[in-house]
PASEBA-1860 file (N, C-alpha, C; in nm, 3 decimals):
! residues 328
1> MSRFADVV> -0.259/2.313/1.529/-0.226/2.454/1.521/-0.332/2.536/1.594 ~ -0.288/2.628/1.677/-0.381/2.706/1.757/-0.439/2.821/1.678 ~ -0.550/2.875/1.728/-0.612/2.991/1.664/-0.518/3.110/1.669 ~ -0.446/3.125/1.780/-0.350/3.235/1.791/-0.241/3.223/1.685 ~ -0.192/3.101/1.663/-0.090/3.079/1.561/-0.143/3.114/1.423 ~ -0.271/3.083/1.399/-0.332/3.116/1.270/-0.339/3.267/1.250 ~ -0.374/3.340/1.356/-0.384/3.486/1.347/-0.247/3.546/1.319 ~ -0.146/3.498/1.389/-0.010/3.549/1.368/0.038/3.516/1.228
9> DRALEIGL> 0.009/3.396/1.181/0.050/3.357/1.047/-0.013/3.447/0.942 ~ -0.141/3.477/0.957/-0.208/3.565/0.861/-0.148/3.705/0.865 ~ -0.112/3.751/0.982/-0.051/3.883/0.994/0.085/3.887/0.924 ~ 0.161/3.779/0.937/0.289/3.770/0.868/0.271/3.770/0.718 ~ 0.168/3.700/0.670/0.144/3.690/0.526/0.102/3.824/0.465 ~ 0.030/3.905/0.543/-0.011/4.036/0.493/0.111/4.121/0.460 ~ 0.210/4.116/0.547/0.335/4.186/0.520/0.434/4.091/0.456 ~ 0.462/4.110/0.331/0.545/4.017/0.255/0.682/3.998/0.318
17> VPSFTRVG> 0.744/4.107/0.361/0.881/4.101/0.412/0.892/4.012/0.535 ~ 0.810/4.032/0.640/0.826/3.944/0.756/0.795/3.798/0.726 ~ 0.705/3.774/0.632/0.670/3.636/0.600/0.784/3.562/0.532 ~ 0.851/3.629/0.437/0.953/3.562/0.357/1.091/3.561/0.422 ~ 1.114/3.645/0.521/1.246/3.652/0.584/1.257/3.552/0.699 ~ 1.369/3.559/0.768/1.391/3.468/0.880/1.290/3.490/0.993 ~ 1.229/3.608/0.996/1.126/3.635/1.097/1.012/3.536/1.084 ~ 0.966/3.515/0.960/0.853/3.426/0.937/0.876/3.285/0.987
25> CSVRSRLD> 0.988/3.226/0.948/1.011/3.087/0.988/1.041/3.076/1.138 ~ 1.107/3.175/1.196/1.137/3.171/1.339/1.010/3.176/1.422 ~ 0.920/3.266/1.386/0.794/3.278/1.460/0.707/3.156/1.441 ~ 0.693/3.111/1.316/0.605/2.998/1.288/0.656/2.868/1.351 ~ 0.787/2.850/1.351/0.841/2.726/1.408/0.808/2.713/1.556 ~ 0.806/2.827/1.626/0.773/2.823/1.768/0.622/2.808/1.791 ~ 0.544/2.885/1.717/0.399/2.881/1.738/0.338/2.749/1.695 ~ 0.391/2.690/1.586/0.336/2.563/1.536/0.409/2.441/1.591
33> HWRPVDRY> 0.507/2.465/1.679/0.580/2.356/1.745/0.635/2.255/1.644 ~ 0.715/2.306/1.554/0.772/2.222/1.450/0.856/2.108/1.508 ~ 0.836/1.992/1.454/0.928/1.881/1.484/1.057/1.907/1.408 ~ 1.172/1.907/1.477/1.298/1.933/1.406/1.320/1.832/1.295 ~ 1.366/1.880/1.180/1.379/1.791/1.064/1.491/1.690/1.081 ~ 1.578/1.707/1.178/1.685/1.609/1.199/1.642/1.497/1.294 ~ 1.511/1.487/1.320/1.462/1.383/1.412/1.368/1.284/1.343 ~ 1.384/1.270/1.213/1.309/1.169/1.139/1.398/1.048/1.115
41> DLTGRVVV> 1.336/0.932/1.105/1.409/0.811/1.069/1.373/0.775/0.925 ~ 1.466/0.802/0.834/1.444/0.777/0.692/1.525/0.659/0.641 ~ 1.562/0.572/0.731/1.638/0.454/0.692/1.564/0.374/0.585 ~ 1.633/0.343/0.478/1.573/0.265/0.370/1.508/0.349/0.262 ~ 1.497/0.478/0.282/1.435/0.565/0.181/1.541/0.622/0.087 ~ 1.501/0.640/-0.037/1.589/0.698/-0.139/1.531/0.833/-0.181 ~ 1.613/0.934/-0.175/1.572/1.069/-0.216/1.663/1.117/-0.328 ~ 1.605/1.155/-0.439/1.679/1.213/-0.551/1.657/1.364/-0.547
49> ITGATSGL> 1.766/1.439/-0.546/1.754/1.585/-0.537/1.847/1.652/-0.636 ~ 1.794/1.741/-0.715/1.875/1.812/-0.814/1.931/1.940/-0.752 ~ 2.046/1.983/-0.804/2.104/2.109/-0.759/2.141/2.109/-0.612 ~ 2.207/2.004/-0.566/2.235/1.991/-0.422/2.382/2.007/-0.389 ~ 2.458/2.078/-0.471/2.599/2.100/-0.439/2.621/2.228/-0.360 ~ 2.516/2.306/-0.339/2.528/2.428/-0.258/2.388/2.472/-0.216 ~ 2.382/2.573/-0.132/2.258/2.638/-0.097/2.153/2.547/-0.036 ~ 2.028/2.568/-0.077/1.916/2.493/-0.021/1.930/2.344/-0.044
57> GLAAARVL> 1.973/2.306/-0.165/1.985/2.164/-0.197/2.085/2.093/-0.109 ~ 2.199/2.157/-0.087/2.301/2.097/-0.001/2.251/2.088/0.143 ~ 2.185/2.193/0.191/2.131/2.190/0.327/2.030/2.077/0.343 ~ 1.943/2.060/0.243/1.844/1.952/0.248/1.910/1.816/0.241 ~ 2.007/1.799/0.152/2.075/1.670/0.137/2.145/1.630/0.266 ~ 2.205/1.727/0.332/2.277/1.698/0.457/2.183/1.645/0.564 ~ 2.066/1.709/0.579/1.971/1.665/0.681/1.910/1.531/0.643 ~ 1.875/1.513/0.518/1.816/1.387/0.475/1.911/1.270/0.498
65> AADGATVE> 2.039/1.290/0.468/2.137/1.184/0.493/2.157/1.163/0.643 ~ 2.150/1.271/0.721/2.161/1.258/0.866/2.043/1.181/0.924 ~ 1.929/1.187/0.857/1.811/1.112/0.900/1.812/0.967/0.852 ~ 1.915/0.930/0.775/1.928/0.791/0.733/1.891/0.762/0.590 ~ 1.848/0.864/0.515/1.809/0.841/0.376/1.932/0.821/0.288 ~ 1.913/0.747/0.179/2.013/0.741/0.073/1.982/0.854/-0.024 ~ 2.076/0.946/-0.039/2.054/1.065/-0.118/2.131/1.055/-0.249 ~ 2.060/1.071/-0.359/2.121/1.075/-0.491/2.117/1.220/-0.541
73> IVARDATK> 2.232/1.280/-0.554/2.243/1.417/-0.600/2.256/1.419/-0.752 ~ 2.174/1.499/-0.817/2.185/1.520/-0.961/2.250/1.657/-0.980 ~ 2.370/1.659/-1.036/2.445/1.784/-1.048/2.513/1.791/-1.183 ~ 2.531/1.913/-1.233/2.593/1.928/-1.364/2.744/1.931/-1.357 ~ 2.800/1.955/-1.239/2.945/1.965/-1.221/2.993/1.844/-1.142 ~ 3.061/1.753/-1.209/3.105/1.629/-1.145/3.205/1.656/-1.033 ~ 3.293/1.753/-1.053/3.394/1.783/-0.952/3.330/1.833/-0.823 ~ 3.235/1.927/-0.838/3.167/1.979/-0.720/3.083/1.871/-0.653
81> ASAVCEQL> 3.015/1.790/-0.731/2.931/1.685/-0.675/3.014/1.584/-0.599 ~ 3.128/1.546/-0.655/3.217/1.452/-0.588/3.267/1.508/-0.456 ~ 3.303/1.636/-0.456/3.353/1.700/-0.334/3.245/1.705/-0.227 ~ 3.121/1.736/-0.267/3.011/1.740/-0.171/2.985/1.603/-0.112 ~ 2.986/1.501/-0.196/2.964/1.365/-0.147/3.073/1.323/-0.049 ~ 3.196/1.357/-0.080/3.306/1.325/0.012/3.290/1.399/0.144 ~ 3.248/1.524/0.137/3.225/1.602/0.257/3.117/1.539/0.345 ~ 3.007/1.496/0.283/2.898/1.436/0.360/2.937/1.298/0.413
89> RAARLPGG> 3.012/1.223/0.334/3.057/1.091/0.382/3.153/1.106/0.499 ~ 3.238/1.209/0.494/3.335/1.232/0.601/3.265/1.264/0.733 ~ 3.144/1.315/0.724/3.068/1.346/0.845/3.007/1.221/0.908 ~ 3.023/1.106/0.841/2.974/0.978/0.890/2.825/0.983/0.925 ~ 2.749/1.034/0.831/2.604/1.041/0.850/2.543/0.902/0.834 ~ 2.431/0.875/0.899/2.371/0.741/0.892/2.332/0.698/0.752 ~ 2.291/0.792/0.668/2.249/0.758/0.533/2.364/0.756/0.436 ~ 2.334/0.723/0.311/2.435/0.722/0.207/2.417/0.838/0.113
97> VDFVVADT> 2.520/0.867/0.036/2.512/0.977/-0.060/2.594/0.942/-0.182 ~ 2.538/0.971/-0.298/2.608/0.948/-0.424/2.556/1.051/-0.524 ~ 2.610/1.051/-0.644/2.566/1.151/-0.741/2.565/1.095/-0.881 ~ 2.487/1.159/-0.966/2.489/1.137/-1.110/2.506/1.273/-1.174 ~ 2.572/1.277/-1.286/2.600/1.403/-1.354/2.494/1.430/-1.459 ~ 2.430/1.545/-1.449/2.333/1.587/-1.550/2.302/1.734/-1.531 ~ 2.306/1.807/-1.637/2.254/1.943/-1.640/2.104/1.929/-1.665 ~ 2.022/1.982/-1.576/1.877/1.963/-1.591/1.822/2.031/-1.716
105> ADLDAIRS> 1.902/2.116/-1.780/1.859/2.179/-1.905/1.886/2.092/-2.027 ~ 1.961/1.985/-2.009/2.001/1.898/-2.120/1.921/1.767/-2.110 ~ 1.828/1.747/-2.201/1.739/1.632/-2.193/1.812/1.500/-2.213 ~ 1.915/1.498/-2.296/1.993/1.375/-2.313/2.063/1.339/-2.183 ~ 2.115/1.439/-2.113/2.181/1.414/-1.985/2.081/1.366/-1.881 ~ 1.960/1.421/-1.883/1.855/1.378/-1.791/1.819/1.231/-1.815 ~ 1.811/1.193/-1.942/1.781/1.053/-1.973/1.889/0.959/-1.921 ~ 2.013/0.997/-1.939/2.124/0.915/-1.890/2.122/0.905/-1.738
113> AATEIARR> 2.096/1.018/-1.671/2.092/1.019/-1.525/1.979/0.931/-1.473 ~ 1.862/0.941/-1.536/1.749/0.860/-1.492/1.778/0.711/-1.509 ~ 1.845/0.676/-1.618/1.883/0.536/-1.640/1.976/0.487/-1.530 ~ 2.071/0.570/-1.491/2.166/0.532/-1.387/2.097/0.521/-1.251 ~ 2.008/0.615/-1.220/1.935/0.608/-1.093/1.850/0.482/-1.087 ~ 1.784/0.448/-1.198/1.702/0.328/-1.202/1.787/0.202/-1.188 ~ 1.909/0.206/-1.240/1.998/0.091/-1.224/2.037/0.072/-1.078 ~ 2.054/0.181/-1.007/2.098/0.173/-0.866/1.983/0.143/-0.770
121> HDRVHALV> 1.863/0.191/-0.804/1.752/0.184/-0.707/1.624/0.137/-0.777 ~ 1.558/0.040/-0.717/1.429/-0.001/-0.772/1.315/0.084/-0.716 ~ 1.346/0.166/-0.614/1.245/0.255/-0.556/1.305/0.393/-0.532 ~ 1.223/0.495/-0.554/1.259/0.632/-0.518/1.143/0.687/-0.436 ~ 1.173/0.724/-0.313/1.068/0.769/-0.221/1.038/0.918/-0.235 ~ 1.135/0.994/-0.280/1.112/1.137/-0.301/1.203/1.187/-0.413 ~ 1.143/1.264/-0.502/1.216/1.332/-0.609/1.201/1.481/-0.585 ~ 1.312/1.550/-0.564/1.308/1.692/-0.530/1.369/1.773/-0.645
129> HNAGALDK> 1.285/1.850/-0.712/1.331/1.937/-0.820/1.376/2.070/-0.758 ~ 1.503/2.077/-0.725/1.557/2.194/-0.656/1.645/2.282/-0.744 ~ 1.707/2.225/-0.847/1.800/2.303/-0.930/1.729/2.423/-0.990 ~ 1.792/2.539/-0.981/1.726/2.659/-1.032/1.817/2.779/-1.038 ~ 1.897/2.789/-1.141/1.987/2.903/-1.155/1.915/3.022/-1.218 ~ 1.957/3.140/-1.176/1.907/3.264/-1.236/2.018/3.312/-1.330 ~ 2.005/3.276/-1.457/2.109/3.304/-1.556/2.097/3.446/-1.609 ~ 2.200/3.527/-1.588/2.194/3.667/-1.630/2.195/3.684/-1.781
137> MYARSAQG> 2.262/3.595/-1.850/2.274/3.607/-1.995/2.182/3.507/-2.065 ~ 2.125/3.550/-2.176/2.038/3.463/-2.254/2.120/3.349/-2.314 ~ 2.063/3.228/-2.310/2.127/3.112/-2.372/2.021/3.007/-2.399 ~ 2.055/2.916/-2.488/1.965/2.805/-2.519/2.027/2.673/-2.475 ~ 1.941/2.577/-2.448/1.987/2.444/-2.410/2.033/2.369/-2.534 ~ 2.086/2.249/-2.512/2.131/2.166/-2.624/2.016/2.133/-2.718 ~ 1.893/2.134/-2.666/1.776/2.103/-2.748/1.707/2.229/-2.801 ~ 1.767/2.345/-2.778/1.715/2.468/-2.837/1.612/2.543/-2.756
145> VERTVAGQ> 1.594/2.508/-2.630/1.499/2.578/-2.543/1.575/2.680/-2.458 ~ 1.515/2.797/-2.434/1.579/2.895/-2.346/1.618/2.827/-2.215 ~ 1.740/2.851/-2.169/1.798/2.770/-2.061/1.720/2.774/-1.930 ~ 1.668/2.888/-1.893/1.595/2.895/-1.766/1.476/2.801/-1.768 ~ 1.400/2.805/-1.877/1.283/2.719/-1.891/1.325/2.573/-1.909 ~ 1.430/2.551/-1.985/1.478/2.415/-2.007/1.518/2.348/-1.875 ~ 1.593/2.420/-1.793/1.645/2.361/-1.670/1.547/2.351/-1.557 ~ 1.444/2.438/-1.557/1.354/2.442/-1.443/1.212/2.394/-1.474
153> VVGPFLLT> 1.183/2.374/-1.602/1.049/2.327/-1.640/1.058/2.198/-1.723 ~ 1.126/2.204/-1.837/1.128/2.089/-1.928/1.207/1.973/-1.869 ~ 1.328/2.000/-1.820/1.410/1.894/-1.763/1.344/1.824/-1.646 ~ 1.292/1.899/-1.547/1.221/1.833/-1.436/1.098/1.754/-1.481 ~ 1.027/1.806/-1.579/0.911/1.734/-1.633/0.954/1.597/-1.685 ~ 1.062/1.596/-1.761/1.112/1.470/-1.817/1.163/1.377/-1.708 ~ 1.237/1.430/-1.610/1.290/1.345/-1.503/1.177/1.282/-1.422 ~ 1.071/1.357/-1.399/0.955/1.300/-1.329/0.898/1.183/-1.408
161> ELLLPQLR> 0.879/1.202/-1.535/0.823/1.096/-1.620/0.912/0.972/-1.619 ~ 1.042/0.991/-1.630/1.134/0.878/-1.640/1.146/0.799/-1.510 ~ 1.125/0.866/-1.397/1.139/0.797/-1.268/1.006/0.748/-1.211 ~ 0.900/0.756/-1.290/0.770/0.710/-1.241/0.770/0.564/-1.197 ~ 0.836/0.471/-1.268/0.835/0.333/-1.219/0.894/0.319/-1.078 ~ 1.001/0.391/-1.052/1.063/0.385/-0.919/0.975/0.453/-0.814 ~ 0.911/0.563/-0.851/0.822/0.631/-0.758/0.699/0.546/-0.727 ~ 0.645/0.482/-0.828/0.527/0.397/-0.807/0.559/0.278/-0.717
169> AAPHARVL> 0.684/0.235/-0.717/0.724/0.118/-0.638/0.746/0.151/-0.490 ~ 0.752/0.281/-0.456/0.783/0.322/-0.319/0.656/0.362/-0.246 ~ 0.641/0.320/-0.121/0.524/0.365/-0.044/0.536/0.513/-0.008 ~ 0.425/0.582/-0.013/0.421/0.725/0.023/0.521/0.808/-0.057 ~ 0.536/0.777/-0.185/0.631/0.852/-0.267/0.580/0.993/-0.291 ~ 0.675/1.082/-0.314/0.637/1.222/-0.336/0.733/1.290/-0.434 ~ 0.678/1.384/-0.510/0.756/1.467/-0.602/0.741/1.610/-0.554 ~ 0.854/1.677/-0.534/0.853/1.812/-0.477/0.922/1.910/-0.571
177> WVSSGGMY> 0.860/2.025/-0.588/0.914/2.131/-0.673/0.951/2.249/-0.584 ~ 1.076/2.291/-0.587/1.120/2.407/-0.511/1.104/2.529/-0.600 ~ 1.002/2.607/-0.572/0.969/2.724/-0.652/1.024/2.849/-0.584 ~ 0.959/2.960/-0.605/1.005/3.088/-0.550/0.887/3.181/-0.533 ~ 0.893/3.265/-0.431/0.789/3.364/-0.412/0.781/3.462/-0.528 ~ 0.889/3.470/-0.607/0.889/3.557/-0.723/0.784/3.520/-0.827 ~ 0.737/3.396/-0.821/0.637/3.353/-0.920/0.505/3.427/-0.902 ~ 0.482/3.486/-0.784/0.359/3.560/-0.761/0.344/3.678/-0.857
185> SQALSVAR> 0.455/3.726/-0.911/0.450/3.844/-0.997/0.417/3.812/-1.142 ~ 0.414/3.684/-1.179/0.401/3.647/-1.319/0.274/3.567/-1.346 ~ 0.210/3.600/-1.456/0.092/3.527/-1.500/0.134/3.397/-1.569 ~ 0.039/3.306/-1.581/0.062/3.182/-1.655/0.040/3.209/-1.804 ~ 0.146/3.200/-1.883/0.134/3.225/-2.026/0.237/3.141/-2.099 ~ 0.191/3.041/-2.170/0.283/2.957/-2.245/0.351/3.036/-2.356 ~ 0.277/3.128/-2.417/0.334/3.208/-2.526/0.450/3.296/-2.479 ~ 0.449/3.335/-2.351/0.552/3.423/-2.298/0.652/3.349/-2.209
193> LEMGPDDY> 0.638/3.217/-2.200/0.723/3.141/-2.109/0.870/3.149/-2.149 ~ 0.898/3.128/-2.275/1.035/3.141/-2.324/1.061/3.284/-2.370 ~ 1.153/3.350/-2.307/1.192/3.483/-2.351/1.296/3.472/-2.462 ~ 1.301/3.570/-2.549/1.398/3.570/-2.657/1.521/3.652/-2.623 ~ 1.621/3.649/-2.708/1.746/3.722/-2.681/1.727/3.873/-2.675 ~ 1.628/3.926/-2.743/1.610/4.071/-2.747/1.540/4.126/-2.624 ~ 1.451/4.047/-2.563/1.377/4.098/-2.447/1.412/4.022/-2.319 ~ 1.519/3.946/-2.321/1.552/3.859/-2.207/1.582/3.940/-2.081
201> DATTAYAR> 1.517/3.904/-1.974/1.543/3.959/-1.841/1.551/3.842/-1.744 ~ 1.662/3.827/-1.678/1.686/3.707/-1.597/1.582/3.689/-1.486 ~ 1.550/3.795/-1.415/1.455/3.786/-1.305/1.316/3.748/-1.354 ~ 1.274/3.806/-1.465/1.143/3.775/-1.522/1.139/3.632/-1.573 ~ 1.244/3.590/-1.644/1.250/3.453/-1.694/1.241/3.352/-1.581 ~ 1.312/3.381/-1.473/1.313/3.293/-1.356/1.173/3.285/-1.294 ~ 1.107/3.400/-1.276/0.975/3.403/-1.215/0.871/3.331/-1.301 ~ 0.881/3.346/-1.434/0.787/3.277/-1.522/0.805/3.126/-1.514
209> AKRAQVTL> 0.930/3.082/-1.507/0.956/2.938/-1.493/0.901/2.886/-1.361 ~ 0.915/2.965/-1.255/0.866/2.923/-1.124/0.714/2.918/-1.121 ~ 0.647/3.010/-1.192/0.501/3.002/-1.205/0.461/2.873/-1.275 ~ 0.532/2.838/-1.381/0.502/2.714/-1.452/0.523/2.593/-1.362 ~ 0.626/2.596/-1.279/0.650/2.484/-1.188/0.532/2.459/-1.095 ~ 0.481/2.566/-1.037/0.371/2.552/-0.942/0.247/2.498/-1.011 ~ 0.220/2.546/-1.131/0.106/2.494/-1.208/0.125/2.347/-1.241 ~ 0.245/2.311/-1.285/0.272/2.171/-1.319/0.263/2.080/-1.197
217> AEMWAEQL> 0.303/2.130/-1.082/0.292/2.049/-0.960/0.146/2.013/-0.935 ~ 0.056/2.109/-0.953/-0.086/2.080/-0.936/-0.136/1.980/-1.040 ~ -0.088/1.993/-1.163/-0.133/1.904/-1.269/-0.075/1.763/-1.252 ~ 0.051/1.755/-1.213/0.110/1.624/-1.186/0.038/1.556/-1.068 ~ -0.003/1.636/-0.970/-0.074/1.579/-0.855/-0.199/1.505/-0.900 ~ -0.273/1.563/-0.993/-0.393/1.497/-1.043/-0.359/1.375/-1.127 ~ -0.255/1.386/-1.207/-0.212/1.273/-1.290/-0.172/1.152/-1.204 ~ -0.104/1.179/-1.092/-0.045/1.071/-1.013/-0.127/1.032/-0.891
225> RPDGIVVH> -0.240/1.098/-0.872/-0.326/1.064/-0.758/-0.363/0.915/-0.757 ~ -0.401/0.855/-0.871/-0.436/0.712/-0.869/-0.320/0.622/-0.828 ~ -0.198/0.669/-0.846/-0.080/0.590/-0.809/-0.040/0.607/-0.663 ~ -0.107/0.697/-0.592/-0.071/0.722/-0.453/0.054/0.805/-0.437 ~ 0.100/0.870/-0.544/0.218/0.958/-0.538/0.168/1.100/-0.516 ~ 0.217/1.165/-0.411/0.177/1.303/-0.386/0.278/1.397/-0.451 ~ 0.228/1.511/-0.492/0.312/1.612/-0.557/0.284/1.746/-0.491 ~ 0.390/1.814/-0.451/0.375/1.946/-0.389/0.479/2.040/-0.446
233> AMHPGWAD> 0.449/2.169/-0.438/0.547/2.274/-0.464/0.564/2.353/-0.335 ~ 0.675/2.421/-0.323/0.697/2.505/-0.206/0.785/2.621/-0.245 ~ 0.788/2.724/-0.161/0.892/2.824/-0.178/0.959/2.847/-0.044 ~ 1.090/2.869/-0.047/1.169/2.870/0.077/1.178/3.004/0.147 ~ 1.106/3.104/0.095/1.128/3.238/0.147/1.257/3.295/0.089 ~ 1.308/3.398/0.151/1.431/3.463/0.104/1.548/3.409/0.185 ~ 1.630/3.326/0.121/1.742/3.263/0.191/1.875/3.312/0.134 ~ 1.974/3.315/0.219/2.108/3.363/0.182/2.186/3.246/0.123
241> TPGVRRSL> 2.176/3.229/-0.008/2.242/3.119/-0.077/2.346/3.173/-0.174 ~ 2.437/3.088/-0.221/2.534/3.133/-0.322/2.467/3.190/-0.446 ~ 2.352/3.134/-0.484/2.281/3.184/-0.601/2.234/3.327/-0.582 ~ 2.183/3.359/-0.463/2.139/3.495/-0.434/2.259/3.589/-0.432 ~ 2.367/3.546/-0.372/2.487/3.631/-0.367/2.540/3.661/-0.506 ~ 2.533/3.563/-0.593/2.588/3.579/-0.728/2.494/3.658/-0.819 ~ 2.366/3.628/-0.812/2.273/3.683/-0.910/2.198/3.808/-0.862 ~ 2.182/3.824/-0.731/2.105/3.936/-0.677/2.184/4.009/-0.568
249> PTFRRLTG> 2.300/4.062/-0.601/2.384/4.124/-0.498/2.320/4.246/-0.432 ~ 2.246/4.327/-0.508/2.182/4.445/-0.449/2.072/4.403/-0.352 ~ 1.991/4.307/-0.393/1.886/4.254/-0.306/1.947/4.200/-0.177 ~ 2.056/4.127/-0.189/2.120/4.070/-0.070/2.175/4.179/0.020 ~ 2.232/4.281/-0.039/2.288/4.390/0.042/2.178/4.460/0.123 ~ 2.060/4.476/0.061/1.951/4.546/0.128/1.880/4.461/0.233 ~ 1.876/4.331/0.211/1.798/4.242/0.300/1.886/4.150/0.383 ~ 2.018/4.161/0.368/2.111/4.066/0.428/2.079/4.021/0.569
257> PLLRTPEQ> 2.061/4.113/0.665/2.036/4.070/0.803/1.906/3.992/0.822 ~ 1.813/4.007/0.726/1.683/3.942/0.738/1.674/3.810/0.661 ~ 1.773/3.782/0.578/1.767/3.661/0.497/1.773/3.536/0.584 ~ 1.702/3.434/0.541/1.707/3.306/0.610/1.840/3.236/0.584 ~ 1.877/3.148/0.673/1.990/3.062/0.647/1.947/2.955/0.546 ~ 2.041/2.893/0.477/2.001/2.782/0.388/1.923/2.674/0.461 ~ 1.958/2.647/0.586/1.888/2.545/0.663/1.743/2.585/0.689 ~ 1.720/2.712/0.718/1.583/2.759/0.737/1.504/2.752/0.606
265> GADTIVWL> 1.569/2.790/0.497/1.502/2.783/0.368/1.469/2.641/0.327 ~ 1.555/2.546/0.367/1.537/2.406/0.327/1.445/2.329/0.421 ~ 1.405/2.388/0.531/1.327/2.315/0.630/1.201/2.251/0.570 ~ 1.123/2.329/0.495/0.998/2.274/0.441/1.025/2.170/0.333 ~ 1.137/2.182/0.261/1.173/2.079/0.164/1.189/1.944/0.236 ~ 1.270/1.945/0.342/1.296/1.821/0.416/1.168/1.769/0.480 ~ 1.091/1.859/0.538/0.966/1.819/0.604/0.872/1.753/0.505 ~ 0.857/1.811/0.387/0.770/1.752/0.285/0.820/1.616/0.239
273> AADDGAPI> 0.952/1.598/0.237/1.010/1.471/0.194/1.005/1.365/0.303 ~ 1.006/1.408/0.430/1.025/1.313/0.540/0.899/1.281/0.619 ~ 0.810/1.378/0.635/0.698/1.361/0.726/0.586/1.280/0.661 ~ 0.530/1.186/0.737/0.423/1.102/0.685/0.287/1.145/0.738 ~ 0.277/1.273/0.779/0.149/1.329/0.823/0.089/1.416/0.714 ~ 0.089/1.546/0.738/0.026/1.642/0.645/0.077/1.633/0.501 ~ 0.207/1.611/0.478/0.253/1.608/0.339/0.193/1.497/0.254 ~ 0.151/1.387/0.314/0.092/1.280/0.233/-0.059/1.270/0.251
281> ATTGRFWL> -0.115/1.357/0.335/-0.260/1.357/0.356/-0.332/1.433/0.245 ~ -0.256/1.510/0.167/-0.312/1.588/0.058/-0.211/1.590/-0.054 ~ -0.248/1.648/-0.166/-0.156/1.656/-0.279/-0.186/1.782/-0.359 ~ -0.085/1.829/-0.434/-0.104/1.944/-0.519/-0.106/2.077/-0.447 ~ -0.044/2.085/-0.331/-0.043/2.209/-0.254/0.085/2.289/-0.280 ~ 0.079/2.416/-0.241/0.194/2.507/-0.249/0.223/2.553/-0.106 ~ 0.346/2.529/-0.059/0.377/2.545/0.083/0.481/2.653/0.108 ~ 0.467/2.717/0.221/0.571/2.801/0.281/0.566/2.777/0.430
289> DRRPRPIH> 0.680/2.745/0.489/0.688/2.725/0.633/0.583/2.626/0.684 ~ 0.576/2.513/0.614/0.494/2.398/0.655/0.344/2.426/0.654 ~ 0.302/2.532/0.588/0.160/2.561/0.574/0.128/2.580/0.426 ~ 0.012/2.529/0.382/-0.027/2.551/0.242/-0.062/2.696/0.219 ~ -0.026/2.746/0.100/-0.047/2.886/0.065/-0.123/2.896/-0.067 ~ -0.190/3.007/-0.091/-0.252/3.028/-0.222/-0.145/3.046/-0.328 ~ -0.175/3.012/-0.452/-0.077/3.027/-0.559/-0.091/3.161/-0.631 ~ -0.189/3.241/-0.590/-0.206/3.374/-0.651/-0.222/3.479/-0.541
297> RLRSTRRS> -0.159/3.593/-0.564/-0.178/3.710/-0.480/-0.236/3.827/-0.559 ~ -0.232/3.817/-0.692/-0.277/3.925/-0.778/-0.392/3.877/-0.866 ~ -0.487/3.966/-0.893/-0.599/3.930/-0.980/-0.551/3.895/-1.121 ~ -0.450/3.967/-1.167/-0.403/3.945/-1.304/-0.349/3.804/-1.323 ~ -0.278/3.752/-1.225/-0.225/3.616/-1.240/-0.337/3.514/-1.224 ~ -0.432/3.544/-1.138/-0.545/3.451/-1.121/-0.627/3.440/-1.249 ~ -0.648/3.553/-1.317/-0.725/3.551/-1.442/-0.655/3.470/-1.551 ~ -0.522/3.469/-1.546/-0.447/3.397/-1.650/-0.451/3.246/-1.632
305> DTPEERRR> -0.486/3.202/-1.514/-0.475/3.060/-1.478/-0.602/2.986/-1.518 ~ -0.621/2.967/-1.646/-0.741/2.904/-1.699/-0.715/2.757/-1.733 ~ -0.819/2.677/-1.740/-0.800/2.537/-1.782/-0.734/2.527/-1.919 ~ -0.768/2.618/-2.009/-0.711/2.614/-2.143/-0.560/2.641/-2.140 ~ -0.519/2.740/-2.059/-0.376/2.771/-2.052/-0.298/2.660/-1.983 ~ -0.359/2.599/-1.885/-0.296/2.484/-1.820/-0.278/2.369/-1.919 ~ -0.379/2.343/-1.998/-0.367/2.237/-2.099/-0.257/2.268/-2.198 ~ -0.247/2.396/-2.238/-0.141/2.435/-2.329/-0.003/2.413/-2.267
313> LWEWCVGH> 0.010/2.444/-2.139/0.138/2.424/-2.071/0.176/2.277/-2.068 ~ 0.082/2.192/-2.034/0.109/2.047/-2.028/0.150/1.994/-2.166 ~ 0.075/2.033/-2.267/0.105/1.988/-2.403/0.240/2.041/-2.450 ~ 0.271/2.164/-2.413/0.401/2.222/-2.448/0.514/2.141/-2.385 ~ 0.498/2.105/-2.259/0.601/2.026/-2.189/0.615/1.887/-2.251 ~ 0.503/1.826/-2.280/0.507/1.693/-2.342/0.579/1.702/-2.477 ~ 0.546/1.803/-2.554/0.607/1.819/-2.685/0.757/1.840/-2.679 ~ 0.803/1.912/-2.579/0.946/1.939/-2.566/1.022/1.829/-2.493
321> ALSTDNEH> 0.963/1.777/-2.386/1.035/1.682/-2.303/1.027/1.539/-2.353 ~ 0.915/1.503/-2.412/0.893/1.362/-2.444/0.898/1.331/-2.593 ~ 0.921/1.431/-2.675/0.933/1.403/-2.818/1.059/1.323/-2.844 ~ 1.055/1.233/-2.939/1.169/1.143/-2.962/1.282/1.211/-3.037 ~ 1.249/1.310/-3.122/1.355/1.370/-3.202/1.405/1.503/-3.145 ~ 1.328/1.557/-3.043/1.367/1.682/-2.976/1.388/1.797/-3.076 ~ 1.314/1.797/-3.183/1.320/1.908/-3.276/1.210/2.008/-3.240 ~ 1.248/2.135/-3.220/1.152/2.234/-3.173/1.135/2.342/-3.278
END
């Protein structure tokens, strides 16, 4: 990367809008001379990706299969997942594609899905935690956890744990968390992670879950360093996905011409899963447009990120995800 590219990148980061929109990825891809993500050879690799029936997940799954990977989609809607798999198979991509049914908010479903994935594959080269709905209405999971946190924090935590034998068996394995730039607005607080029915706000709940994801990615990175498994989080910028259209219509109307395509938003996901250079040379990073980024922009969130609060988050996840009786 050239010094000029670094200067331009810093200038983009100072202004949030150009960095997160299609402007950021378009400029950076040219200045940093990105290798196109459809030019990797992933033959023999297995990638498990949640939430891949639309948006970023579908864009990533399509490229990964085009590169020769076997893609296992974890989706809560069997009909949609089957249709997506048929669509990708009809394109005669070099890789394979299949699915397992599981709502990432339902721990019993996650256990069943992990068992099926382990039956099909003795190795998993990449696990991508992409599923992430912004639920407008308050609801609880089957195990009694607020759904946003259940689906984006507890469920992925459990799926990571259950697939560790397959990840350990694969060379250069990686676990990737698809977060959001919205997490910059929220402090790390286990006590405030689950919102209640009286104060529930979908955007805030989503951002708090995304903050927890980024913290957990750093903690998992340290846990799995001895195993040679790298763990990263990333955020895709502002992309025009079905989720944004459904949940943030006003935001989309105001930013529509500047929103990234799903393919642009998914670029760093695929790069982190496919490239055997920078993504495996380090671990525990937070990425945007193939460059590591700080996880804090505000003093208030930085002050909240203490070793004690991190320990509380890990213990909270263990208690919810790995308890045998799932009583909360």
